C-alpha positions in Angstrom: 106.9 169.4 78.6 108.1 167.4 75.5 111.6 168.0 74.3 111.8 170.3 71.3 112.2 168.6 67.9 115.4 168.9 66.1 115.3 171.0 62.9 115.2 168.8 59.8 118.1 170.7 58.4 120.2 170.3 61.6 123.4 168.3 61.1 125.1 166.1 63.7 128.4 167.5 64.9 131.3 165.7 63.4 133.4 163.7 65.8 136.3 165.6 67.3 139.8 164.7 66.1 140.6 163.2 69.4 137.5 160.9 69.2 138.4 159.8 65.7 142.0 159.2 66.8 140.9 157.0 69.7 138.6 155.0 67.5 141.3 154.5 64.9 143.8 153.5 67.6 141.5 150.9 69.0 140.9 149.3 65.6 144.6 149.4 64.8 145.4 147.7 68.2 143.1 144.9 67.3 144.8 144.4 64.0 148.2 144.4 65.7 147.0 142.0 68.4 145.9 139.5 65.7 149.2 139.8 63.9 151.2 139.3 67.1 149.2 136.2 68.0 150.0 134.7 64.5 153.6 135.7 64.8 154.0 134.2 68.3 152.3 130.9 67.5 154.5 127.9 67.1 152.3 126.6 64.3 150.0 128.3 61.8 146.7 129.3 63.4 143.1 128.8 62.4 140.4 131.4 62.6 138.9 129.5 65.5 142.2 129.5 67.4 142.5 133.2 66.8 139.1 133.7 68.2 140.0 131.8 71.4 143.3 133.5 71.8 142.2 137.1 71.1 138.8 137.0 72.7 137.3 138.8 69.7 133.9 137.6 68.3 134.0 135.6 65.0 132.8 138.5 62.7 135.6 140.8 64.1 138.2 138.1 63.6 137.0 137.4 60.0 137.0 141.1 59.2 140.5 141.6 60.5 141.9 138.5 58.8 140.3 139.4 55.5 141.8 142.8 55.6 145.3 141.5 56.6 145.2 138.9 53.8 144.2 141.5 51.2 147.2 143.6 52.3 149.5 140.4 52.2 150.2 140.8 55.9 148.7 137.3 56.5 148.8 134.4 54.2 146.3 131.5 54.0 147.3 127.8 53.7 146.4 126.1 50.4 143.1 124.9 51.9 142.4 128.1 53.8 142.5 126.2 57.1 145.4 128.1 58.7 147.1 131.4 58.7 150.8 132.5 58.8 152.6 135.8 58.4 152.4 137.2 54.9 155.1 138.1 52.5 154.6 141.9 52.8 155.0 141.9 56.5 158.2 139.8 56.3 159.5 142.1 53.6 158.9 145.2 55.7 160.5 143.6 58.7 163.5 142.6 56.6 164.0 146.1 55.4 163.7 147.4 58.9 166.4 145.1 60.2 168.6 145.7 57.2 168.5 149.5 57.8 168.9 149.4 61.5 171.6 151.8 62.5 172.8 149.5 65.3 172.8 146.4 63.2 174.8 148.1 60.5 177.3 149.3 63.1 177.6 145.8 64.5 177.3 143.4 61.6 181.0 143.2 60.8 181.9 142.5 64.4 179.1 139.9 64.7 180.5 138.1 61.6 184.0 138.2 63.0 182.8 136.9 66.4 180.9 134.1 64.8 183.9 133.1 62.7 186.3 133.3 65.6 184.2 131.2 68.0 182.5 129.0 65.5 179.2 129.5 67.4 175.9 131.3 67.0 175.9 135.0 67.9 172.9 137.2 68.7 172.4 141.0 68.8 169.6 142.1 71.1 168.0 145.4 72.2 166.0 146.1 75.3 162.2 146.3 75.0 160.6 147.0 78.3 161.2 144.0 80.6 162.5 141.8 77.7 165.2 141.8 75.0 164.5 141.4 71.3 166.9 139.7 68.9 167.5 142.0 65.9 170.3 139.9 64.4 171.4 136.3 64.5 174.3 134.7 62.8 174.2 130.9 62.9 177.0 128.6 63.8 178.5 126.7 60.8 177.7 123.6 62.7 174.8 121.4 61.6 173.1 121.8 65.0 171.0 125.0 65.0 169.3 127.0 67.7 165.5 127.6 67.8 165.9 131.4 68.3 165.1 133.7 65.4 165.2 137.4 64.6 162.3 139.2 66.2 162.1 136.8 69.2 161.5 138.4 72.6 163.4 136.8 75.4 163.3 137.3 79.2 165.9 139.3 81.0 166.4 136.9 83.9 167.1 133.8 81.8 169.4 135.0 79.0 173.0 136.2 78.8 171.9 139.3 76.8 169.3 140.1 79.4 171.6 139.7 82.4 174.4 141.6 80.6 172.0 144.5 79.9 170.8 144.5 83.6 174.4 144.5 84.8 175.4 147.5 82.7 172.5 149.7 84.0 173.0 152.2 86.7 171.8 151.0 90.1 168.6 152.9 90.3 167.4 151.9 86.8 168.3 148.3 87.4 166.4 148.2 90.7 163.3 149.8 89.1 163.4 147.2 86.3 163.9 144.3 88.7 160.8 145.3 90.7 158.0 142.9 89.7 160.1 141.5 86.9 158.5 138.3 85.5 160.7 135.3 86.1 159.1 132.2 84.6 161.0 128.9 84.6 162.1 127.6 81.2 164.4 124.8 82.3 165.5 123.1 85.6 168.4 125.6 85.7 166.4 128.8 85.3 167.0 131.5 87.9 163.6 132.2 89.4 164.5 133.9 92.7 165.1 137.7 92.8 168.0 137.3 95.3 169.8 134.8 93.0 169.3 137.1 90.0 170.7 140.1 91.9 173.7 138.0 92.9 174.3 137.1 89.2 174.0 140.7 88.2 176.7 141.7 90.8 178.9 139.0 89.5 178.4 140.1 85.9 179.2 143.7 86.9 182.5 142.6 88.5 183.7 140.5 85.6 182.2 142.5 82.7 180.0 139.7 81.2 177.0 137.5 82.0 176.2 133.9 81.5 173.1 131.8 80.8 173.9 128.4 82.1 171.2 126.3 80.3 168.6 128.6 81.8 166.7 129.5 78.6 167.2 126.3 76.5 168.4 122.9 77.8 171.9 122.0 76.6 172.8 125.6 75.6 175.1 128.0 77.4 175.4 131.6 76.4 177.9 134.4 77.2 176.7 138.0 76.9 178.1 141.5 77.2 176.6 145.0 76.7 177.1 147.6 74.1 177.2 151.1 75.5 176.7 154.5 73.9 179.0 157.5 74.5 177.4 158.2 77.9 178.0 154.7 79.0 174.4 153.7 78.9 173.7 150.2 77.7 171.7 150.1 74.5 172.1 146.5 73.4 173.9 143.3 74.1 175.7 140.6 72.1 175.8 136.9 73.1 177.7 133.8 72.0 175.7 130.6 72.3 177.4 127.2 72.6 176.2 123.7 72.9 177.3 122.2 76.2 178.5 118.9 74.7 181.0 120.6 72.3 182.0 123.6 74.4 185.7 124.3 74.5 187.6 123.8 77.8 188.8 127.4 78.2 185.4 129.2 77.7 186.7 132.6 78.7 189.5 132.5 76.2 187.5 130.9 73.4 184.2 132.8 73.7 184.3 135.6 76.3 187.5 137.4 75.2 186.4 137.8 71.5 182.9 138.7 72.8 184.2 141.6 74.9 186.4 142.8 72.1 183.4 142.8 69.7 181.3 144.8 72.2 184.1 147.3 72.8 184.6 147.8 69.1 180.9 148.4 68.4 180.6 150.7 71.4 183.5 152.8 70.0 182.0 152.8 66.6 178.7 154.3 67.7 180.2 156.6 70.3 180.0 159.7 68.2 176.7 158.9 66.4 173.8 161.1 67.6 171.3 158.4 66.9 172.6 156.5 70.0 172.7 159.4 72.4 171.0 159.0 75.7 169.3 162.3 75.4 
């Protein structure tokens, strides 16, 4: 028996709000993925490179790129051959960093630490199994580091990452260490879980952690955690030095002012509800 015909006046049911939300989320995720690929690239990317990196078909990439360019989230080179982050995205990010409650609470101490040590300082916050730099103050030296605000760095190879791990309670730390990615960046990078656990215990005992040329060759970093009123680590500060010009008494020259800066910032945020663990 043939199926009954639909009434010519019948209307299709509109998609549910959950269906519309899922569709919108999927589209938004593609846009964000393309932006992230451009942001993470060491050099401006072409549309072809974006296709290969994203796995999206050419029409999809062209549609996303055109929309992002129109909103000034991406910018084309003069010949249109390559893409880079656009001025609107950079402006939004700059406003976000400038208004960050933690950054505002820490910026004076970061400046003082940079001036006392004469070295580059970073402020980083946890993001899953990595740390993200939300502030960087360069050393007055002519030699500059390759890091930048917004960079994600690994926990196992950085002073900020190991300082954060060392400040966690035992259960949280163990859960985070399970299946933690530990890629090698230099010949000095810690890539064994047992060795990393030993470094964490050492950092817990002395109150600060060290990156001994593990993330970048020729650079040593000293890191310590910032804690909220409940004692939970919410960020970390590091002092980065070039090995060839490092002062003989590193603990006095770098670690002591670093610990003082972290203590001061921790006290400054102790009564701020924004940083509560709840």
